[in-house]
C-alpha positions in Angstrom: -1.2 4.7 -17.0 -2.0 2.5 -20.0 0.6 1.7 -21.1 2.2 0.2 -17.4 -1.3 -1.4 -16.9 -0.9 -2.9 -20.1 2.1 -4.4 -19.8 1.5 -5.2 -15.4 -1.6 -6.8 -16.1 -0.7 -9.9 -17.4 2.2 -10.3 -15.2 0.2 -9.0 -12.0 -3.0 -11.4 -12.3 -0.5 -14.5 -12.8 1.5 -14.0 -10.0 -1.6 -13.3 -7.3 -3.2 -16.5 -9.0 0.6 -17.9 -6.6 0.5 -15.1 -4.1 -2.9 -15.2 -3.0 -5.6 -13.0 -3.8 -6.1 -11.5 -0.5 -2.6 -10.2 -0.8 -3.6 -9.1 -3.9 -6.6 -6.8 -2.9 -4.9 -5.7 0.2 -1.4 -4.3 -2.1 -4.1 -3.2 -4.3 -5.5 -0.4 -1.4 -1.9 0.5 -0.7 -0.9 0.9 -4.3 -3.7 2.8 -5.0 -3.1 5.3 -2.3 0.7 5.8 -2.6 -1.0 6.7 -7.0 -3.0 9.5 -5.1 -0.6 10.6 -2.9 2.3 10.8 -6.0 0.4 12.8 -8.1 0.3 15.8 -5.1 4.2 16.2 -6.3 6.3 18.2 -8.6 8.8 16.0 -9.1 8.7 14.4 -12.4 10.0 11.1 -11.3 7.3 11.1 -8.7 4.7 12.2 -11.0 5.8 9.2 -13.5 6.0 6.8 -10.5 2.5 7.5 -9.7 0.7 6.8 -13.2 2.7 3.6 -13.8 1.3 2.7 -9.8 -1.9 3.7 -11.0 -2.1 1.5 -14.0 -1.1 -1.3 -12.4 -4.3 -0.7 -9.9 -6.5 -0.8 -12.4 -4.9 -3.9 -13.8 -5.7 -5.1 -10.2 -9.1 -3.6 -9.8 -10.3 -5.5 -13.1 -8.8 -9.2 -12.3 -7.9 -9.8 -8.4 -11.6 -8.6 -7.2 -13.2 -10.7 -9.5 -10.8 -14.3 -9.2 -11.3 -13.7 -5.1 -15.0 -13.5 -5.2 -15.2 -16.6 -7.4 -12.7 -18.5 -5.3 -14.4 -17.7 -2.4 -17.8 -18.3 -3.7 -16.7 -21.8 -4.9 -14.8 -22.7 -1.4 -18.0 -22.5 0.0 -20.0 -24.5 -2.3 -22.3 -22.2 -3.4 -25.0 -22.6 -6.4 -22.9 -21.3 -9.5 -26.3 -19.1 -11.0 -26.0 -16.8 -7.9 -23.2 -15.3 -9.3 -24.9 -14.5 -12.7 
């Protein structure tokens, strides 16, 4: 989980700047649900995939949502002091 989050975090953050943050949030929801489901199987490969997805979800959770909030706030021309 931590290793995949560390590895994929820098890659995914930049990709969703190009692909769109809303897509990143939607991918987070799907990947997190898949990660939780895969952890219920006894097959080692599926368990490993669940952990990798979980690490990617952690990276998305702490990057995409914040970036989406800041961008939406700036697009609406709201005061920056409201975010503090």
